[in-house]
C-alpha positions in Angstrom: 0.0 0.0 0.0 1.1 3.5 -0.8 0.4 6.4 1.6 0.1 10.0 0.3 -0.1 12.8 2.7 -1.8 15.7 1.0 -1.6 19.2 2.5 -2.8 22.7 1.6 0.0 25.3 1.5 3.7 25.2 2.1 5.2 24.7 5.5 6.6 28.1 6.6 8.6 27.4 9.7 12.1 26.0 9.4 11.8 23.7 12.5 8.7 22.2 11.0 10.3 21.7 7.6 13.3 19.9 9.3 11.0 17.7 11.4 8.9 16.8 8.3 12.1 16.0 6.3 13.3 13.7 9.0 10.1 11.6 9.3 9.5 11.7 5.5 13.0 10.2 5.1 12.2 7.4 7.6 8.7 6.4 6.4 9.7 5.0 3.0 11.7 2.3 4.8 8.3 0.7 5.6 6.1 1.5 2.6 5.8 3.8 -0.4 5.1 7.4 0.8 4.4 10.7 -1.0 4.1 14.1 0.6 2.2 16.4 -1.8 1.6 20.2 -1.2 -1.2 21.9 -2.9 -0.2 25.6 -3.2 -2.0 28.2 -1.2 -4.8 29.9 -3.1 -4.1 33.4 -4.4 -6.2 36.5 -3.6 -8.2 34.8 -0.8 -9.2 38.2 0.7 -11.8 38.3 -2.0 -13.2 34.9 -1.1 -15.5 33.8 1.7 -14.5 30.9 3.8 -16.9 28.7 1.9 -15.6 29.8 -1.4 -12.0 29.1 -0.2 -13.0 25.6 1.0 -14.7 24.9 -2.4 -11.6 25.9 -4.4 -9.3 23.9 -2.1 -11.8 21.0 -2.3 -11.5 21.0 -6.1 -7.7 20.8 -5.9 -7.9 18.0 -3.3 -10.3 15.9 -5.3 -8.1 16.4 -8.4 -5.5 14.4 -6.6 -7.8 11.5 -5.9 -8.2 8.7 -8.4 -10.9 6.0 -8.6 -9.9 3.2 -6.2 -8.0 5.5 -3.9 -9.2 5.7 -0.3 -9.5 9.3 1.1 -9.2 9.9 4.8 -9.4 13.4 6.3 -7.6 14.6 9.3 -10.5 16.4 10.9 -11.3 17.5 14.4 -14.6 15.6 14.3 -12.8 12.4 13.3 -12.2 9.1 15.1 -9.5 9.3 17.7 -7.0 6.5 18.2 -4.2 5.5 20.5 -1.0 5.0 18.6 -1.4 1.2 18.7 -5.0 1.5 17.4 -3.9 3.7 14.6 -1.3 1.1 13.7 -4.0 -1.5 13.5 -6.2 0.8 11.4 -3.3 1.0 8.9 -2.7 -2.7 9.0 -6.3 -3.4 8.2 -6.1 -1.2 5.2 -2.9 -3.0 4.1 -4.3 -6.5 4.6 -7.5 -5.5 2.8 -5.5 -5.0 -0.4 -5.8 -1.2 -0.6 -3.4 0.2 -3.1 -3.5 3.9 -2.3 -4.4 5.6 1.0 -4.6 9.4 0.8 -4.6 11.3 4.1 -5.5 15.0 3.9 -4.7 17.9 6.1 -6.9 20.8 4.9 -6.5 24.5 5.0 -7.4 26.7 7.9 -11.2 26.5 7.3 -11.4 22.8 6.8 -13.0 20.9 3.9 -15.7 21.4 1.4 -18.8 19.3 1.4 -17.7 17.5 -1.8 -14.5 16.4 0.0 -16.4 15.2 3.0 -18.7 13.2 0.7 -15.8 11.6 -1.2 -13.9 10.7 2.0 -14.3 7.2 3.5 -13.3 8.3 7.0 -12.0 11.0 9.3 -9.2 10.8 11.9 -8.7 13.3 14.7 -5.3 13.5 16.3 -6.5 15.3 19.4 -9.4 17.1 21.0 -7.1 20.1 21.1 -6.7 22.4 18.0 -3.3 22.7 16.4 -2.3 24.8 13.4 -2.7 23.0 10.1 1.1 23.4 9.7 2.0 21.9 13.1 -0.4 19.0 12.6 1.7 17.9 9.6 4.6 17.1 11.9 2.5 15.5 14.6 0.8 13.3 12.0 4.0 12.4 10.3 5.5 11.3 13.6 2.4 9.2 14.4 2.5 7.6 11.0 6.1 6.7 11.5 5.3 5.4 15.0 2.5 3.3 13.7 4.7 1.7 11.1 7.4 0.9 13.7 4.6 -0.7 15.9 3.6 -2.9 13.0 7.2 -4.0 12.5 7.6 -4.7 16.2 10.5 -2.1 16.4 11.4 -0.5 19.7 10.5 3.2 18.8 7.1 3.0 20.6 6.9 2.2 24.3 3.6 1.9 26.2 
């Protein structure tokens, strides 16, 4: 199974870029991985929040092919312990899924069309994090889940 992490907008902070680079270098040791950035929209001052979500939604859905599974990182999603998230991924792998796309949306969330296309939602916390910081948190959790599945000592309960 290949995992694609799809995000809206570039990562601005150097410490986040360095952390992402570290985990994104590690993850491919376990499975094919792609990190895709959809550029920030231009002239958003003229757009309402809904219009911005719609435009971002079109760009997100353009990245999804038939047969891909789309899971949103969303505050209203299912929460997992790290070991449970590992089992969630394992189930997808054992089920024969070829491409799992996980999406971190922009600051206003997702359009209705994206919610309709998605097969699931995952929440990393009841707390709110910036959409840039959550990239690093999720990347670490993805790496942790993969080490759990391999029985490696990175994760301790």
